[in-house]
C-alpha positions in Angstrom: -13.2 28.4 -8.9 -11.5 26.6 -6.1 -9.1 23.7 -6.6 -8.3 21.3 -3.8 -5.4 18.8 -3.9 -5.0 16.2 -1.2 -1.8 14.3 -0.4 -0.3 12.2 2.3 -2.4 9.1 1.9 -0.8 5.6 1.8 -0.5 2.3 3.5 0.2 1.9 7.1 -0.1 -0.7 9.8 -2.7 -0.6 12.5 -1.6 1.7 15.3 0.4 3.9 12.9 -0.2 7.5 11.9 -0.6 9.5 8.8 -1.0 13.2 8.1 -3.1 14.2 5.2 -2.7 17.6 3.5 -5.1 19.6 1.4 -3.8 22.6 -0.6 -6.4 25.1 -1.8 -5.8 27.2 -4.9 -7.8 29.6 -7.0 -8.8 31.5 -3.8 -7.6 34.8 -2.3 -6.6 34.9 1.3 -9.8 36.6 2.3 -12.0 34.0 0.6 -9.9 31.3 2.2 -10.3 32.7 5.7 -14.0 33.0 5.2 -14.4 29.5 3.9 -15.1 26.3 5.8 -12.7 23.4 5.1 -13.5 19.8 5.9 -12.4 16.3 5.6 -14.6 13.4 4.6 -14.0 9.8 3.9 -15.7 7.0 2.0 -14.8 3.5 3.1 -15.2 0.7 0.5 -18.8 -0.1 -0.2 -20.1 2.5 2.3 -21.5 6.0 2.3 -19.3 9.1 2.5 -19.0 10.4 6.1 -17.9 13.6 7.6 -14.8 13.5 9.8 -13.8 17.0 10.8 -14.2 20.6 9.8 -12.5 23.9 10.5 -13.1 27.6 9.9 -9.8 29.3 9.2 -11.4 32.6 10.0 -11.5 31.8 13.8 -9.9 28.4 14.1 -13.0 26.7 15.3 -12.9 22.9 14.8 -15.6 20.3 14.6 -15.4 16.5 14.7 -17.5 13.5 14.4 -17.6 12.1 18.0 -16.3 8.7 17.0 -13.0 10.1 15.7 -12.2 13.2 17.7 -9.8 11.3 20.1 -7.6 10.1 17.2 -7.9 12.7 14.5 -7.0 16.3 14.5 -7.8 19.0 11.9 -5.6 22.0 11.5 -4.7 24.7 8.9 -2.0 27.0 7.7 -3.4 30.2 6.4 -0.2 31.2 4.8 -0.2 28.0 2.7 -4.0 27.9 2.4 -3.7 24.4 3.5 -5.7 22.1 5.8 -4.3 19.0 7.5 -5.7 15.9 9.1 -3.5 14.2 11.6 -4.6 10.6 12.1 -3.2 8.6 15.0 -3.8 5.1 16.2 -5.1 4.1 12.9 -7.3 1.0 12.6 -8.2 -1.2 9.6 -11.7 0.3 9.6 -10.1 3.7 8.9 -9.2 2.5 5.4 -11.0 4.7 3.0 -10.7 7.3 0.3 -10.2 10.6 2.1 -11.5 13.8 0.6 -10.9 17.5 1.3 -13.8 19.9 0.8 -14.3 23.6 0.9 -17.3 26.0 0.9 -18.1 29.5 1.9 -19.0 29.8 5.5 -22.8 29.7 5.8 -24.7 32.7 7.0 -26.3 30.5 9.6 -24.9 27.3 11.0 -21.4 26.0 11.3 -18.8 24.4 9.1 -19.6 20.9 10.1 -23.2 20.7 8.8 -23.2 22.5 5.6 -23.3 21.0 2.1 -19.8 21.4 0.7 -19.4 23.0 -2.8 -15.8 22.2 -3.8 -14.1 18.8 -3.6 -10.6 17.4 -4.1 -9.9 14.1 -6.0 -9.2 12.2 -2.8 -6.3 10.3 -1.3 -6.4 6.7 -0.4 -5.6 5.5 3.1 -5.1 1.8 3.7 -4.6 0.4 7.2 -3.5 -3.2 7.5 -3.9 -5.3 10.6 
């Protein structure tokens, strides 16, 4: 079983930055490096949307086009943690942000698969 714990959310003014963290536990290093890790968000009253994904095994990253200029996903294998750096935040970025993990698929990439494990989420609120 994999546990994911997000942190780093909060309230910020438009134009500000936040860095979200996601710590994975219940995994060995080998399973961590062979797993896809991703960030999603759910704005109030809207569907959940994919933001970014990373494969710690080779460092490949994937982004939704609309956010790739402002958001950066990264990871730290030693800490089995994934991060989301968010810059130039806008009020429309307000949402609950979720970390997710899943074994890397045999075919395809980390951005398109259905994720198996989820964190509880961390709230981000951007005021104008």
